[in-house]
Biopython code that builds the backbone (N, CA, C, O; Angstrom):
import numpy as np
from Bio.PDB.StructureBuilder import StructureBuilder

atoms = [
    (1, "UNK", "N", (-23.337, 7.232, 17.341)),
    (1, "UNK", "CA", (-23.628, 5.911, 16.852)),
    (1, "UNK", "C", (-22.727, 4.849, 17.621)),
    (1, "UNK", "O", (-21.511, 4.983, 17.761)),
    (2, "UNK", "N", (-23.399, 3.883, 18.055)),
    (2, "UNK", "CA", (-22.635, 2.818, 18.815)),
    (2, "UNK", "C", (-21.935, 1.909, 17.880)),
    (2, "UNK", "O", (-22.224, 1.872, 16.684)),
    (3, "UNK", "N", (-20.948, 1.121, 18.459)),
    (3, "UNK", "CA", (-20.241, 0.186, 17.646)),
    (3, "UNK", "C", (-21.156, -0.870, 16.999)),
    (3, "UNK", "O", (-20.938, -1.245, 15.847)),
    (4, "UNK", "N", (-22.146, -1.337, 17.706)),
    (4, "UNK", "CA", (-23.112, -2.256, 17.144)),
    (4, "UNK", "C", (-23.913, -1.666, 15.970)),
    (4, "UNK", "O", (-24.193, -2.333, 14.974)),
    (5, "UNK", "N", (-24.270, -0.373, 16.141)),
    (5, "UNK", "CA", (-25.033, 0.270, 15.084)),
    (5, "UNK", "C", (-24.198, 0.497, 13.830)),
    (5, "UNK", "O", (-24.686, 0.351, 12.709)),
    (6, "UNK", "N", (-22.928, 0.857, 14.036)),
    (6, "UNK", "CA", (-21.994, 0.999, 12.934)),
    (6, "UNK", "C", (-21.755, -0.291, 12.192)),
    (6, "UNK", "O", (-21.771, -0.325, 10.961)),
    (7, "UNK", "N", (-21.528, -1.384, 12.964)),
    (7, "UNK", "CA", (-21.329, -2.643, 12.375)),
    (7, "UNK", "C", (-22.521, -3.107, 11.560)),
    (7, "UNK", "O", (-22.352, -3.684, 10.486)),
    (8, "UNK", "N", (-23.742, -2.857, 12.067)),
    (8, "UNK", "CA", (-24.931, -3.222, 11.323)),
    (8, "UNK", "C", (-25.040, -2.397, 10.072)),
    (8, "UNK", "O", (-25.476, -2.918, 9.045)),
    (9, "UNK", "N", (-24.669, -1.148, 10.103)),
    (9, "UNK", "CA", (-24.739, -0.257, 8.969)),
    (9, "UNK", "C", (-23.832, -0.831, 7.844)),
    (9, "UNK", "O", (-24.208, -0.874, 6.672)),
    (10, "UNK", "N", (-22.589, -1.279, 8.273)),
    (10, "UNK", "CA", (-21.662, -1.831, 7.255)),
    (10, "UNK", "C", (-22.196, -3.114, 6.693)),
    (10, "UNK", "O", (-22.113, -3.341, 5.486)),
    (11, "UNK", "N", (-22.738, -3.954, 7.528)),
    (11, "UNK", "CA", (-23.344, -5.225, 7.035)),
    (11, "UNK", "C", (-24.519, -4.933, 6.058)),
    (11, "UNK", "O", (-24.662, -5.596, 5.031)),
    (12, "UNK", "N", (-25.292, -3.995, 6.384)),
    (12, "UNK", "CA", (-26.426, -3.587, 5.430)),
    (12, "UNK", "C", (-25.921, -3.088, 4.116)),
    (12, "UNK", "O", (-26.483, -3.408, 3.068)),
    (13, "UNK", "N", (-24.879, -2.315, 4.146)),
    (13, "UNK", "CA", (-24.319, -1.748, 2.903)),
    (13, "UNK", "C", (-23.746, -2.865, 2.060)),
    (13, "UNK", "O", (-23.948, -2.876, 0.845)),
    (14, "UNK", "N", (-23.034, -3.808, 2.664)),
    (14, "UNK", "CA", (-22.518, -4.930, 1.923)),
    (14, "UNK", "C", (-23.609, -5.807, 1.326)),
    (14, "UNK", "O", (-23.486, -6.302, 0.206)),
    (15, "UNK", "N", (-24.688, -5.993, 2.101)),
    (15, "UNK", "CA", (-25.868, -6.718, 1.599)),
    (15, "UNK", "C", (-26.426, -6.043, 0.354)),
    (15, "UNK", "O", (-26.731, -6.711, -0.634)),
    (16, "UNK", "N", (-26.560, -4.724, 0.397)),
    (16, "UNK", "CA", (-27.091, -4.009, -0.755)),
    (16, "UNK", "C", (-26.178, -4.104, -1.934)),
    (16, "UNK", "O", (-26.646, -4.234, -3.066)),
    (17, "UNK", "N", (-24.878, -4.042, -1.708)),
    (17, "UNK", "CA", (-23.870, -4.185, -2.754)),
    (17, "UNK", "C", (-23.999, -5.533, -3.374)),
    (17, "UNK", "O", (-24.012, -5.624, -4.602)),
    (18, "UNK", "N", (-24.093, -6.583, -2.619)),
    (18, "UNK", "CA", (-24.238, -7.962, -3.124)),
    (18, "UNK", "C", (-25.493, -8.115, -3.985)),
    (18, "UNK", "O", (-25.479, -8.774, -5.025)),
    (19, "UNK", "N", (-26.604, -7.473, -3.510)),
    (19, "UNK", "CA", (-27.824, -7.532, -4.239)),
    (19, "UNK", "C", (-27.721, -6.874, -5.615)),
    (19, "UNK", "O", (-28.197, -7.396, -6.623)),
    (20, "UNK", "N", (-27.079, -5.709, -5.610)),
    (20, "UNK", "CA", (-26.877, -4.940, -6.835)),
    (20, "UNK", "C", (-26.005, -5.750, -7.831)),
    (20, "UNK", "O", (-26.283, -5.800, -9.029)),
    (21, "UNK", "N", (-24.957, -6.370, -7.292)),
    (21, "UNK", "CA", (-24.089, -7.221, -8.228)),
    (21, "UNK", "C", (-24.864, -8.407, -8.809)),
    (21, "UNK", "O", (-24.704, -8.755, -9.979)),
    (22, "UNK", "N", (-25.707, -9.021, -7.972)),
    (22, "UNK", "CA", (-26.525, -10.151, -8.452)),
    (22, "UNK", "C", (-27.525, -9.676, -9.515)),
    (22, "UNK", "O", (-27.743, -10.371, -10.508)),
    (23, "UNK", "N", (-28.102, -8.561, -9.327)),
    (23, "UNK", "CA", (-29.032, -8.002, -10.320)),
    (23, "UNK", "C", (-28.297, -7.672, -11.614)),
    (23, "UNK", "O", (-28.796, -7.960, -12.701)),
    (24, "UNK", "N", (-27.131, -7.077, -11.505)),
    (24, "UNK", "CA", (-26.330, -6.797, -12.709)),
    (24, "UNK", "C", (-26.033, -8.122, -13.488)),
    (24, "UNK", "O", (-26.167, -8.171, -14.711)),
    (25, "UNK", "N", (-25.651, -9.128, -12.789)),
    (25, "UNK", "CA", (-25.357, -10.386, -13.375)),
    (25, "UNK", "C", (-26.580, -10.948, -14.109)),
    (25, "UNK", "O", (-26.434, -11.514, -15.192)),
    (26, "UNK", "N", (-27.748, -10.806, -13.553)),
    (26, "UNK", "CA", (-29.022, -11.292, -14.239)),
    (26, "UNK", "C", (-29.277, -10.535, -15.505)),
    (26, "UNK", "O", (-29.985, -11.018, -16.388)),
    (27, "UNK", "N", (-28.695, -9.312, -15.615)),
    (27, "UNK", "CA", (-28.908, -8.548, -16.836)),
    (27, "UNK", "C", (-27.665, -8.570, -17.746)),
    (27, "UNK", "O", (-27.468, -7.676, -18.570)),
    (28, "UNK", "N", (-26.819, -9.631, -17.573)),
    (28, "UNK", "CA", (-25.622, -9.853, -18.376)),
    (28, "UNK", "C", (-24.593, -8.760, -18.283)),
    (28, "UNK", "O", (-23.890, -8.482, -19.254)),
    (29, "UNK", "N", (-24.491, -8.110, -17.088)),
    (29, "UNK", "CA", (-23.413, -7.185, -16.909)),
    (29, "UNK", "C", (-22.335, -7.817, -16.004)),
    (29, "UNK", "O", (-22.628, -8.363, -14.941)),
    (30, "UNK", "N", (-21.141, -7.724, -16.447)),
    (30, "UNK", "CA", (-20.018, -8.243, -15.624)),
    (30, "UNK", "C", (-19.450, -7.022, -14.807)),
    (30, "UNK", "O", (-19.147, -5.975, -15.379)),
    (31, "UNK", "N", (-19.328, -7.183, -13.547)),
    (31, "UNK", "CA", (-18.790, -6.082, -12.713)),
    (31, "UNK", "C", (-17.594, -6.571, -11.942)),
    (31, "UNK", "O", (-17.645, -7.620, -11.300)),
    (32, "UNK", "N", (-16.526, -5.823, -11.998)),
    (32, "UNK", "CA", (-15.352, -6.093, -11.251)),
    (32, "UNK", "C", (-15.154, -4.881, -10.291)),
    (32, "UNK", "O", (-15.441, -3.741, -10.658)),
    (33, "UNK", "N", (-14.695, -5.134, -9.148)),
    (33, "UNK", "CA", (-14.468, -4.085, -8.161)),
    (33, "UNK", "C", (-12.924, -3.936, -7.882)),
    (33, "UNK", "O", (-12.243, -4.908, -7.553)),
    (34, "UNK", "N", (-12.450, -2.772, -8.020)),
    (34, "UNK", "CA", (-11.103, -2.453, -7.725)),
    (34, "UNK", "C", (-11.018, -1.610, -6.462)),
    (34, "UNK", "O", (-11.638, -0.548, -6.398)),
    (35, "UNK", "N", (-10.281, -2.043, -5.472)),
    (35, "UNK", "CA", (-10.284, -1.263, -4.246)),
    (35, "UNK", "C", (-8.820, -0.766, -3.944)),
    (35, "UNK", "O", (-7.832, -1.434, -4.249)),
    (36, "UNK", "N", (-8.766, 0.344, -3.379)),
    (36, "UNK", "CA", (-7.512, 0.944, -2.832)),
    (36, "UNK", "C", (-7.775, 1.446, -1.445)),
    (36, "UNK", "O", (-8.903, 1.753, -1.058)),
    (37, "UNK", "N", (-6.691, 1.518, -0.710)),
    (37, "UNK", "CA", (-6.829, 1.985, 0.676)),
    (37, "UNK", "C", (-5.930, 3.286, 0.864)),
    (37, "UNK", "O", (-4.798, 3.348, 0.384)),
    (38, "UNK", "N", (-6.483, 4.278, 1.563)),
    (38, "UNK", "CA", (-5.807, 5.474, 1.787)),
    (38, "UNK", "C", (-5.923, 5.751, 3.296)),
    (38, "UNK", "O", (-6.941, 5.460, 3.923)),
    (39, "UNK", "N", (-4.852, 6.317, 3.850)),
    (39, "UNK", "CA", (-4.912, 6.722, 5.269)),
    (39, "UNK", "C", (-5.316, 8.186, 5.302)),
    (39, "UNK", "O", (-4.717, 9.009, 4.610)),
    (40, "UNK", "N", (-6.311, 8.516, 6.085)),
    (40, "UNK", "CA", (-6.730, 9.909, 6.223)),
    (40, "UNK", "C", (-5.780, 10.654, 7.131)),
    (40, "UNK", "O", (-4.906, 10.056, 7.758)),
    (41, "UNK", "N", (-5.951, 11.944, 7.199)),
    (41, "UNK", "CA", (-5.057, 12.769, 8.084)),
    (41, "UNK", "C", (-5.311, 12.397, 9.583)),
    (41, "UNK", "O", (-4.443, 12.617, 10.428)),
    (42, "UNK", "N", (-6.430, 11.871, 9.876)),
    (42, "UNK", "CA", (-6.721, 11.428, 11.233)),
    (42, "UNK", "C", (-6.151, 10.086, 11.584)),
    (42, "UNK", "O", (-6.293, 9.620, 12.714)),
    (43, "UNK", "N", (-5.486, 9.436, 10.594)),
    (43, "UNK", "CA", (-4.941, 8.114, 10.823)),
    (43, "UNK", "C", (-5.865, 6.943, 10.601)),
    (43, "UNK", "O", (-5.515, 5.807, 10.919)),
    (44, "UNK", "N", (-7.028, 7.198, 10.065)),
    (44, "UNK", "CA", (-8.052, 6.187, 9.773)),
    (44, "UNK", "C", (-7.909, 5.738, 8.335)),
    (44, "UNK", "O", (-7.840, 6.557, 7.418)),
    (45, "UNK", "N", (-7.866, 4.419, 8.144)),
    (45, "UNK", "CA", (-7.808, 3.865, 6.792)),
    (45, "UNK", "C", (-9.174, 4.037, 6.096)),
    (45, "UNK", "O", (-10.212, 3.719, 6.676)),
    (46, "UNK", "N", (-9.164, 4.532, 4.875)),
    (46, "UNK", "CA", (-10.362, 4.708, 4.107)),
    (46, "UNK", "C", (-10.272, 3.838, 2.809)),
    (46, "UNK", "O", (-9.331, 3.962, 2.025)),
    (47, "UNK", "N", (-11.238, 3.002, 2.631)),
    (47, "UNK", "CA", (-11.295, 2.146, 1.409)),
    (47, "UNK", "C", (-12.048, 2.776, 0.324)),
    (47, "UNK", "O", (-13.160, 3.253, 0.552)),
    (48, "UNK", "N", (-11.495, 2.813, -0.894)),
    (48, "UNK", "CA", (-12.186, 3.416, -2.049)),
    (48, "UNK", "C", (-12.376, 2.272, -3.029)),
    (48, "UNK", "O", (-11.420, 1.597, -3.409)),
    (49, "UNK", "N", (-13.652, 2.057, -3.443)),
    (49, "UNK", "CA", (-13.983, 0.977, -4.389)),
    (49, "UNK", "C", (-14.451, 1.590, -5.706)),
    (49, "UNK", "O", (-15.315, 2.467, -5.736)),
    (50, "UNK", "N", (-13.867, 1.114, -6.769)),
    (50, "UNK", "CA", (-14.123, 1.630, -8.102)),
    (50, "UNK", "C", (-14.721, 0.477, -8.943)),
    (50, "UNK", "O", (-14.035, -0.504, -9.231)),
    (51, "UNK", "N", (-16.002, 0.608, -9.332)),
    (51, "UNK", "CA", (-16.573, -0.455, -10.149)),
    (51, "UNK", "C", (-16.170, -0.351, -11.652)),
    (51, "UNK", "O", (-16.016, 0.741, -12.198)),
    (52, "UNK", "N", (-16.018, -1.469, -12.253)),
    (52, "UNK", "CA", (-15.853, -1.471, -13.713)),
    (52, "UNK", "C", (-16.934, -2.426, -14.264)),
    (52, "UNK", "O", (-17.007, -3.597, -13.891)),
    (53, "UNK", "N", (-17.760, -1.880, -15.156)),
    (53, "UNK", "CA", (-18.921, -2.590, -15.599)),
    (53, "UNK", "C", (-18.749, -2.816, -17.097)),
    (53, "UNK", "O", (-18.409, -1.924, -17.874)),
    (54, "UNK", "N", (-19.013, -4.096, -17.447)),
    (54, "UNK", "CA", (-18.886, -4.530, -18.858)),
    (54, "UNK", "C", (-20.160, -5.288, -19.291)),
    (54, "UNK", "O", (-20.729, -6.069, -18.528)),
    (55, "UNK", "N", (-20.556, -5.045, -20.461)),
    (55, "UNK", "CA", (-21.731, -5.745, -21.031)),
    (55, "UNK", "C", (-21.271, -7.126, -21.588)),
    (55, "UNK", "O", (-20.394, -7.182, -22.450)),
    (56, "UNK", "N", (-21.834, -8.167, -21.118)),
    (56, "UNK", "CA", (-21.469, -9.505, -21.598)),
    (56, "UNK", "C", (-22.305, -9.809, -22.862)),
    (56, "UNK", "O", (-23.529, -9.683, -22.861)),
    (57, "UNK", "N", (-21.628, -10.198, -23.897)),
    (57, "UNK", "CA", (-22.368, -10.529, -25.170)),
    (57, "UNK", "C", (-22.675, -11.949, -25.256)),
    (57, "UNK", "O", (-23.278, -12.391, -26.234)),
]
sb = StructureBuilder()
sb.init_structure("model")
sb.init_model(0)
sb.init_chain("A")
sb.init_seg("    ")
for serial, (resi, resn, name, xyz) in enumerate(atoms, 1):
    if name == "N":
        sb.init_residue(resn, " ", resi, " ")
    sb.init_atom(name, np.array(xyz, "f"), 0.0, 1.0, " ", f" {name:<3s}", serial, name[0])
structure = sb.get_structure()
């Protein structure tokens, strides 16, 4: 995979995430994202995102 293909893959994933968050908001769900970073044994930083979903009344 080339750098350009990888960058496009990341942009596409972020676009899908934004669309999912917008859809959740339309259905009165509040979503917060908590992220942490970990360094892998290969020295590459890995981001872990944990969603917290709440029903808005």
